C-alpha positions as CSV (number, residue, x, y, z in Angstrom):
1,M,61.3,13.7,-34.6
2,T,59.0,12.7,-31.6
3,E,55.5,13.9,-31.2
4,H,54.8,16.3,-28.3
5,R,51.3,16.6,-27.1
6,P,50.2,19.6,-24.9
7,G,50.4,19.0,-21.1
8,A,52.7,15.9,-21.7
9,W,56.5,16.1,-20.6
10,P,58.9,16.3,-23.6
11,A,60.5,13.1,-24.9
12,G,63.0,11.7,-22.8
13,T,62.4,13.7,-19.8
14,S,60.5,12.9,-16.3
15,P,59.5,14.8,-13.5
16,V,61.4,12.1,-11.2
17,P,65.1,11.8,-11.9
18,A,66.1,8.3,-13.0
19,T,68.6,8.1,-10.1
20,A,67.6,8.8,-6.5
21,V,69.7,11.0,-4.3
22,V,70.7,9.4,-1.0
23,D,70.7,12.0,1.8
24,D,73.1,10.9,4.4
25,A,73.0,13.9,6.5
26,P,72.5,13.1,10.3
27,R,69.2,13.9,11.6
28,P,68.1,14.9,15.2
29,P,66.9,11.9,17.4
30,Q,62.9,11.7,17.2
31,G,61.6,11.6,20.7
32,P,58.1,11.0,21.7
33,S,55.9,14.2,20.9
34,V,55.7,16.8,23.6
35,E,52.1,18.2,24.2
36,V,52.3,22.0,25.3
37,P,49.5,23.1,27.4
38,V,47.6,25.9,25.9
39,A,46.5,28.6,28.3
40,E,42.6,29.1,28.4
41,V,41.8,32.5,27.2
42,R,38.6,34.3,28.6
43,L,36.8,37.3,27.6
44,V,35.9,39.5,30.5
45,V,33.6,42.7,29.9
46,T,34.0,45.6,32.3
47,V,31.2,48.1,32.8
48,D,32.1,51.1,35.2
49,L,29.1,52.8,36.8
50,T,31.2,54.6,39.5
51,G,30.8,58.1,38.2
52,R,28.8,61.0,39.4
53,Y,25.2,60.6,38.7
54,D,22.3,62.9,39.5
55,H,19.6,60.9,37.9
56,H,18.4,57.5,37.0
57,A,18.2,58.2,33.3
58,Q,22.1,59.1,33.5
59,V,22.8,55.6,34.9
60,S,20.5,53.7,32.5
61,H,22.2,55.8,29.4
62,D,25.7,54.9,30.7
63,L,24.9,51.3,31.2
64,Y,23.5,51.1,27.7
65,E,26.4,53.1,26.1
66,Q,28.9,50.8,27.6
67,T,27.2,47.5,26.8
68,R,26.1,48.7,23.4
69,Y,28.5,46.9,21.5
70,S,29.3,44.0,23.8
71,T,29.7,40.5,22.4
72,D,29.4,37.1,24.0
73,C,31.7,37.0,26.9
74,H,32.7,34.6,29.6
75,T,32.4,37.2,32.7
76,A,30.8,40.8,32.8
77,I,31.9,42.8,35.7
78,V,29.6,45.6,36.7
79,R,31.2,48.3,39.1
80,L,28.7,50.1,40.8
81,G,29.4,53.5,42.7
82,E,27.5,55.0,45.5
83,D,25.8,57.6,43.1
84,A,24.6,55.0,40.6
85,L,23.2,53.0,43.4
86,R,21.5,55.8,45.2
87,V,19.6,57.5,42.2
88,S,18.8,54.3,40.3
89,S,16.0,52.0,41.1
90,G,15.8,48.5,39.4
91,L,19.6,48.3,38.7
92,G,19.6,44.5,39.1
93,S,17.1,44.2,36.4
94,A,18.7,46.6,34.1
95,I,22.1,44.7,34.5
96,A,20.4,41.3,34.0
97,S,18.7,42.6,30.9
98,R,22.0,43.6,29.2
99,F,23.9,40.4,30.0
100,F,21.4,37.2,30.5
101,L,22.1,36.1,26.9
102,V,25.7,37.1,26.5
103,A,27.5,36.3,29.7
104,R,28.3,32.9,31.7
105,S,28.7,34.8,34.8
106,V,28.2,38.2,36.2
107,E,30.0,39.9,39.0
108,I,28.5,43.1,40.7
109,H,31.1,45.2,42.6
110,V,29.6,47.6,45.2
111,P,31.4,49.8,47.5
112,A,32.4,48.1,51.0
113,G,30.2,49.1,53.9
114,T,27.1,49.8,51.9
115,R,23.6,48.4,52.1
116,W,23.6,47.7,48.2
117,A,24.4,44.0,48.4
118,Y,20.8,43.0,47.4
119,V,21.5,44.5,43.7
120,A,23.6,41.3,43.1
121,T,20.5,39.0,44.4
122,E,18.1,41.0,42.3
123,A,20.2,40.7,39.1
124,Q,20.5,37.1,39.7
125,E,16.7,36.4,40.2
126,Y,16.0,38.7,37.0
127,M,18.8,36.7,35.2
128,R,16.8,33.5,36.1
129,H,13.5,35.1,35.1
130,Y,14.7,36.4,31.6
131,A,16.4,33.0,30.7
132,A,13.2,31.0,31.7
133,D,11.1,33.6,29.7
134,H,13.5,33.2,26.7
135,A,13.5,29.4,26.7
136,Q,9.6,29.8,26.7
137,L,9.8,32.0,23.6
138,L,12.0,29.8,21.7
139,N,9.8,26.6,22.3
140,R,6.7,28.4,21.2
141,T,8.2,29.4,18.1
142,R,9.6,26.0,17.2
143,T,7.7,24.0,14.9
144,P,6.5,20.7,16.1
145,G,7.7,17.5,14.9
C-alpha cells in the first residue's frame, strides 16, 4: 500500500494526462487587431431658472436646490428666464460660486433680445476671482518644504 500525504495527488495519478490531446479543429484566421474608437462621454449639468420669480430669494433658493447635489461635471448650463434676471442682482456671482470648482466650462443661456448678456461676463470675472482666491488659500495652507 502506498502512503498518501494530505494535499498530494494519490499514487499513480497526476493532474496532467500522460498523453496530450491534439486539437485539429480549424481556427479562424488571426488578422491584425482592430481598435474600436471609444466615444467620449461628458457630464453636462443643466440648471433651469426660467420659472416665475417675484423675489431675489426665490431665485437664490432655486439655484441652490438645483445645484445642491451636483458633482464634478464637464459643462454646466444655466438657463435664465426674464423673471430671474429682472429680480435677481448678482446672479453672475451666484452662478460662479456654485460652479467654479466643479465645472470645466459654464454656459449661460439668456432670452434673445434682452439686455442681460452681461451676466455671462460677470460670471466669468467671478470665476477667475474665486479660482485665484482658492489657489491662494491652498498655497497658504500647504506646509513649506
